[in-house]
N, C-alpha and C positions, 0 to 999 in steps of 0.2 A: 496653477495650483502649487502650493509649497510642497517640496519633496521631503518626505519623512526620512529621518536618518536612524541608523541602528544605534542602540544604546550601549552595546558592548561588542567587542571583536577580539577573538582569540585565535592566533595562528597556530597551526599544527607544526610542531618541530619534531622531527624524527631523531631518535637516539643515535649517536655515533658510536662506533666500537671503541673500547678502551684503548688508550694510547700508552705505550711504554714510557716510563719515566727514567731518563738517563741521569746518573750521578755526574758530578763535576770532578775533574782531576785536581789534586793539589800540586803546587809547584815542585814539591820534593819527590814526586813519583819518578821512577826510572823511565828513561825514554822508551825502552822496549815495552814496558807496560803501557805507556801512553800510546805507542803505535798499535798494540793489540786492542786497546780500548777504542781507538779510532776505527780499526777494522770491525770490531764488534758493534760499534755504534752504526757504522754503515750497514752492517747486516740487519741491525734492529730497524733502521729506516726502511730497508727493503721489505722486512717482515711486516712492519706496520703498513707500508704501502700495499702489500699483498692482502692484508686483512681488510683494509679500506676498500680495495677493489672487490674482494670477495663479498663484503657486506653490501656494496653497491649492486652486485649481481643479485644477491638475495633480495634486496629492496625492490629491484626492477622486477624480479619474478613475482614478489608479493603484490606489487602494483598491477602486474599483468593478470594475476589470479583474480584480484578484486575487480579489474575491468571486465574480465570474463563473466564474473558473477553479475555485474551490472547489466550485461547484455542478455541475461536470462531472467525475466521478471518472475519473482517468487523464489529464486535461489538465495542461499545464504553463504556467507564467507566460509571457506573450507575449514572445518574443525580439525584440530590435531588429535593425537591419541587420547588426550585428556583435556576437557574444556576447563578453562580458568575464568574466574570472576574478574572482569575488567573494572566494573564499578557498579554501585547501587545508588538508587535515588528513591525518594518517597513518592514521586509522581511518574506517570508513564512518559516516555520520550515524545517529542513532537511527531505528528503524523500528517501525511498528505496523500490523497488518492493518487496512485500511479507513481509515487516517488520511491525509488529503489536504488540506494547507494550504500554499501556497507561501511563507507567512511563517515557518513554524515546522516544523523537523524534530522529531518527538516519538516516543518509544517506547523500545524496549530497546536497550542496547548493552553490550559487554563491555570491561572495562578491560584495561590491559596486563598486570596480574597475574592476570587470569582472573575477577575479581569481576563480578557482574552488577548493572546499575543501570538505572533509568528516568530519562530526561532529556528536556529540551526545549532545543533549540538554535536560536538566531536564524538563520534561513536567509540573511539579508543579511550578517551579520558573522561567523558561526561561533562566537559567544560562547554559553556556557551560560547559559540563563535560570534554570534550576534543575536540581538533581540529587537523586535519591532512591536511596540504596543499597538493593538488593533481596536479593541473595545474596552472602555474603562469598566471598573468593577461596579456592580449594581449598588443602588442606594440601600441603606440599612433595612428599610421596610420591604425591599424586594429580595433580600438575601436568600430566601428559601425558594424563590422562583427558579424554574428549570429553563435555562436558556437554550434555544435551538437556532440553527441556521448558519452559524459560523463554520467555515470549512475551507480547506486548501486542496488544490489539485495541481499536479505537475503539468506544466505547459510543454516542457521539453526537458533535456538533460540538465539544464541550469536554472530554469525559472519556475516559480510557483505563482499561481493565481489564487488569491484568498478573498473570501467574503467575510466581513465582520458585521454581525447583527446582534442587537439586543432584544430581538423578539423572544417571547417566552411562551411556554405551554399554559393554556388557561382552560378552565372547566366551567362554562357559564351555567348557572342555575343547576338543574337536575340532568344536564346532558350526560349520556352514557359514556362518552369518550372525551378526552381532552382535545382542544384545537389550538392552533398557533395564533396567538394574538398579534395585533398590529404593532410593529416596532416603531421606535422613535429615532433610531440612528442606524446607519449602515454605510459601508464603504467597500470598494473593491480595490485591491492593491496587486501589483505585479512586482515580484521581488526576485533579485538575482541571488541564488542560494550561495554562491561563492563568496560574495562580499556583503550581502545584506542591503545593497543599494536598492532603493525603490525606483523602478522604472516608470511606474504609473500609479496614480492614486485618484480614484474617482468616487463621487458620491453614488451610492447604489439606491437612488431614490428616483422614482418615475416622474414624468411631467405632471402626473395627477397627484403627486405627493405621497405615493405609497412606497414604503421602505421594503427592501428585499429581505427575505429570510431563507432563500435557497437559490442556487445557480447551477447551470450546466455549462461547461467549457466546450465551445465549438470553434476550433481553429483560433483565430485572433479576435473572436467575439465571445461574449457570455450572454446567455439567456437568463434573465433574473425573474423570479416570481416572488410576489409579496401579497400580504393580506391587508385589505383596506379596513378602515374603522367600521364599515357596515358588514364585514365578514366576507366580502367578495374577493376572489383571487384575481390578480392582474399579472400579466407577463410582458416583458419588454426586452429588447436587445441592446447591448452596449458594446461599442467598439473599444477595445482595450487600449489602442494607441491614442485615439483622439478624445475618447469619452463621449462621443456623440451617441444619442439614443434613437431608437426606432420602435414603434409600437407602443404598447401600454394599455391595450384594451382589456376589459374583463374577460376571464375565461368562462366557459359554460358553467352554469350553476350546477351544484351537486344535486343528485336525485334524492329528494327528501324521503322517498319511500324506502331507501336503503340505509342500513346502519353504516356510520362512517367506517371506512377501512383504514384511514390514516388521519393524522392530525392536521395535514395541510396538503396542498397540491405541490408535488416535488418534481422538478425537471431533471432529466438525465440525457447525456449525450449518447446517441445511438450509433450503430456501426455504419449506417448509410449517410452520415453527416448531418442528419436532422436531430431534433431534440424531442424526446418523448416525455410525457408528463403522467405520472401515476397520481390520479386524482383522489380526493378524499372519499368519494363514494365507490372506489374500486374500479372505475373506468380508466381508459387510457386515451391520451391525446397525442397528436403529432404536430409539432410546431416547426415553422420555417425559421432557422436561426438568424436570418437577415433582419427580420422584423417581428419575430415572435408571433406571427399570424398562425392561427389554427388551420392546418391543411387537411387533417383527418380527425374524426372523432366527434363526440365521445364513443369509444369502442367498449362494449360491455360483454363479459363472458359469463360462464357458469359459476364463477367465483372471482374474487378481486384479482386485478392484474398483479403479476409477480415480477419483481425486479431481481435480476441476477447480475452481480458484480464480478468482474474478472480481475486478475492480479495486475494486468497491464493498464488498468484504468478504463477499459471498455465496459459498457453496460448493455444488457439486453432487457427489453420490456416485453412480457408475454401475457396474452389474454387467454385464460384457460377455456377449453372447449371440451368438456367432459374428460375423456382419457387423453386427449390431444391438447395442443396449445397453438395459438397464432402468435408468432414472433412479429412484433409491430415494426413495419417499415412504411415510409412515405408512399412508395410506388405500389404497395400492396402487401398484405401480411403473408408470412411464410408459415404454412401449417407443418408442425413437427409432432412426432409421437411422444407422449409423456410430458415430462417437465425438463427444463434446461438444467444442466449441471454446471456448477461453478468450476472454472479453470484456475487452479491454484499455482501452477508452474507452466510456463509456455515459452519455449525457445524458437517458436515459429516454424518448426520442422513438419507440422501437419497443418498447412494453411487452408483457409476457406472452409472450415468445418465447425458446425455447432454440435455439441455433445448433449444428448438427452438420455433420460432413463424412464422406464415404465414397464410394468409387468415383469420385473426381474431381469430386464435386458438393458444394455447400453447401446445407444444408436449414434453413429456418426452421420450427420446430416449435412448435405451440401448447403452452405450458407447463402448461395445465390438462387438455387432452384428448389430447395426443399427435398430433393431426392435423398433417400437413405442409402448411403454408400455401403455400409455394413452394420451388422448388429452382433452382439455377443452376450451370452448369459452371464450376468454378474448379480448376485443377490445384494440388495440394499446398498448400491453405490452412493457415496455422498459428495464426490468431487472427481476431478481428473487432473492429471499432470502430464504435460507433453514434453518429451525430451528425446532428441536424436531419433525422430521418426517412430517412437514408441508412445503408447498411451497407457499410463499407469493409473489404475482405478482402485482407490482405497474403499473399503467397507469396514463395518465394525469387526468382522471376523477374518477378512483376507485382504491381501494386496495382490491384485491381478494385473499382469502386464500384457497388452495386446499390440499387435502390429498395426501401426497407424494407417497403413495403406489398405490392408485386407480385413483387419479385425481378428486375425488368427491369434489364438491364445499362445503366448510365448512361455510364460511361467506363472506360477502362483505360489503364494507363501501365506501361511497362517500368521495372524497378528496376535501380539501379546494383548490380553484383555486389559485395556486401560482407557481412561477417558481422554487422554491427551494424544493418543496416536491415531487421530482421525483423518489427518490430511496426508499430503505428499511433501516430504522434506528432502531437499537435495542441495548440493553445492554446484550443480551443473555437471558433475562427473559421476558421483555416487549417489544412491538413494540412502536415506538413513531411517531406520525403523527402531522404535523403542522396544525393549524387552527386559525381562528380569535379569539382573546382573549375575554373571557366572562366577563372580569373585566375592560379592558381598550380598548375603541373603537379604531379600526384601527391598533392595535398591534397584532403580532402573539404570539402563545404559543404552547407548545408541549403537546399532550394528550397521556398518556400511555395506551396501549391497551393490553388485554390478548390475546396472540397468539392463544389460543384454540377456543375462541368464539367472539373475537373482543370487549368484554365488556370494558368499561372505568375503569381504575384502579388508575388514578391519573392525575394531571396536573402539568406541569413544566413551570414556567414563565421564560422569557428571561430578561437579564439585560436591563436597559432603552435604551442604545444606540446600542443594538444588534437586527438586524432584520432578520437574516437568519443564519443557522448553517449547517455544513457538517461534516461528520466523517473524521478525519485525524490522522492516526497512533494510533487509539484507544482512541482519545479524540474528543470532539466536539469543533469546531473552527468556527469563522467567517472570511472569506477571502474577502478582499476588495482591491481596488487599493492602499489605504493608508497603508496596511499592514495586520497583522493577530491579532485576538483576541482569546486567548485560554481560554476555560471555564471549570468550574467544577460544 
């Protein structure tokens, strides 16, 4: 199959320090002055060399800092005392599940005419490094249709796997909810983020002629799911290297007695190496990624299955059981108290644990046995962040830090009442919390906190026209209806 080529490539060139400009002697200058100029020139050369060496050290340190950020999923590039606007754009930067590099925004984006493309954007300048067209723009009569299915996920530190699909949401007749209609074109590509080179490009169409509208990445394979013309869902497995397919049979039909819980059957890569499917009727399935064969399910709970996405690209699928839930696994479900919490930052320092909340308490649950290792009282937790053996739990009113091994309360801090301070924001060294500025009434700022004890270690001011920030691919950005502002 022909290899697609990038349409644009821009190399990142780092600024060099200013170099001294030396004047030239005239022939009539005294020899003594000429000798002093030579000595001074030699000194300037030494000075410039020292400046170049110093800048190289600074650049090396900055690269090391960004490498450290990349090693902590969910962390952002370290902010200085005052954030500056790097660039603005009318559209959000490209995004891929699990991609986290403060140097490059990479992943999927939609153009102004509705076409879908994969791109890598220099996070410092906003310039496209390369662009790969994925799905063409819709025809004029379909311009208002809402496309679904196209998505990118990080395969490793250098590669993206992307599905391009023209499937759209439809609402047949008087149906109460929209469903995903059958697509007419789909493809899976593997792209090197560094160069834009396409390592693989395969049709995402099953042997039965069904086009994929969703995928789950499972090692060097993807499990694809698509909707046939008769409305049935089909799943099949695709080898990314060879393009060979396996499976393709129809998934269990939805229970007509239940209201649809989703527009389509969507697959997700689970922590045990299998693939879970959140079905349209709220049930859950477990598939073997080798051939997309159903090995468990349909699994039904007291309410629709819940999907929890984590910052490192992992996904958990849970079936509610009253006040508890069963985390879906191929070998047998894991009963946990309450509901799963999203992990927004994770440096791997508290391994093998699922975090849940219920009845005003946070639980650390052994991910293998389901045993509750510890629990702690935290009102209305909405996520967790794991950093250096500590578990930071944000809620609308407080930020609570717990010992990751015992659950002991280490410190607690009231939060500024704001809609954008809901998560855990860190550069891997300090935590950053929004608060009302102490220097300009009515404006927000970020205060840097020591994760060990919550002590204030510095304040970061925001640019004049920026009122809120969120992490996006390793950078702090402001997202508004008018576009994106990328900060440093």
